C-alpha angles and dihedrals in degrees: 000000000000117000120243089244092056092046091051091051093049094050108036099074096050102037102043095043092044093058092062098046110071143064134231145236144238124307119221091206113016097136091236093295096116137264123352084230095058088096088066095069096138093251101131112215101243112222094019121154111208115206111211128197112207141177115280092232091053088053095045094048094048099248096120091056090053092049095048094046092049093048094046091051091049093050099035093113088062092047088235116151131188118204139179107269089216090214100119126258091280098056113183098233096168090061101032101038100064090052095052102249100092126105125275096216127028129196111202145122119293095250091059097043096042091046086070095055097084092059092040098242092138124049130232113255127222100240091193088068096049116090096207091060097039093051091056095233098126114088118233094248091056091047091051090055089067100040127097137166116242121177091349094306125106114231136181116230104178147023116238116231110165143005117244120198132143115261133187109249121193140174109250091195090059093061114114112270090240097044092123090065101030104033105032106070095164092046092227094135094251121107111251093226092065093046101054134020095226091065092041088054091052093044091050092056091052093045091052094045090056091053119006092206091063133074131202094212127012134163140143106274091187089069098090091196086067099038103038094081091071089062094044090053090063098044108282123135135183104224132002127244095046092315095306102098108081092183090070112066113180110178088122095048127119113352095327088140088072090062091052090049090053091052093046091052093049093046087064087066094048133076126254087268089082091068097067138010094294096098093047093050092047098046101109096045094040094050091045092052093045093244087124119040088189140004144163129262143126126277095255091060092058090082090060091050090049092049092050093046091049089056089051091050091051091055098040101036102029092237128156116252091254093050093044093049092050090051092048091050088054095049104043103082127183124200136169112266117290117256121267132227109259091230093053094236122122093182097051102018127185119239090239116085130196134204116266109231121204137204112249142176141208110233117205148131129288133177127238115242087222098060117124090205109056096156094048090044091051089050089054093048091048090049095046094050096045122119093255096051094042087052092049091048089054091051092052101038108020090235124172100244120228090207111091093214093056093040091054089061094042136092123297089250092055090050090051091052091049090052093045091056090051095049097042098249086122109059106213119224112257114265094219132099093245090075087079089072094055105063102064101046094037092046092048090050093051091047088053090050089051090055095045100084090067096053096082112188090006094060114144100194106035096120132050091237091056090048092050092051090049092050092050089052090048091054090049092048091053091047090051092048090053101041108023113023095050093057 
């Protein structure tokens, strides 16, 4: 791992000088005072303190400290300091920013950051001054996630850093000893239960029968970020016109009902933790204890699972921390979601299988419109999204980098995620404010689906027709929340 001193030396000459070298663009609402980019004149605000909101995992795993220390060393001669904003990873910029106590720089997913564009809480960025854009390493789909039209002009409001998409994580050391003969029908060296959901369904029943406190597959269905992909796989979509038309809600489109049926069937093999956030909150401990053979989370959470499992190995196997961590790294495996039966039925599946799409996001950095230090904040964003820091972030957090140069040197799984963003297998979260009205009704619906298998004669979603009607109502509810209830 590179030292902070080396990273500072590598970055300082290119990033500081680069900030002072380029011009700007047109402002949709500058009041006649010049370009919206005039603030980025390269004159670093000497003595500035930049408050940074970061991901909780990055804080917990020590990456943020490394980033802040490296930046502060690089910009020490300007007396510019970056600090943790200490406002939580979901900082409320719309309410804190106007009153002067919000962050200057925010790391978040594109749907959150771009949801603030309409009300001008985040500021357009001069892409010609940002190394990640100028070097051509950001794929077009990731760029588009941070672009929006304002006043007839297309602007960029963030710098992509990593791809977020749910993955299936499983414990390799919990596979049956004879899995290569009993659970690898195609003899490709990959367990069948992590390649298709029909086999995972069968394996989960066996895993639970052997110990009724354990579950082969468990996750929080009410988290629509995790469960929406099952609907997308069968033809659903969130918004029309490439997720920019919030008058067209399509969660009932195509055969989306098949995806709901699959989740309902699988929920019957899970515990009550799948109904609410319990499974999501318990993932690291439950995977470390073997309670869950597999679960769903995002790449940056893998490091937490590995750390927890390493602690378990130390206790159970008497290993050193280094030995336990190496073993945990070897046994926590992430894969794209297993394929689905084309007929959407795990109990009586079709022979034909289809790819399971997933919702995803592009996490990156944006700048508060309320910052008093735009040049210093831009310097931090440029620094934090550089090759060196993206590489270091990957080493700490096992992210899937959004930069092609870092991805090319990354794990095979990261490369797969990069490709899946490019080919549309990962459906990126809409970069419009209306997405805010999706999570609560859609999450409540999926939680209700998760609970349905235990209702017996009172089941609400036990036929495809009932599911279809419920999805149509869900789409209508979301439309109403966006266009009627907000008025």
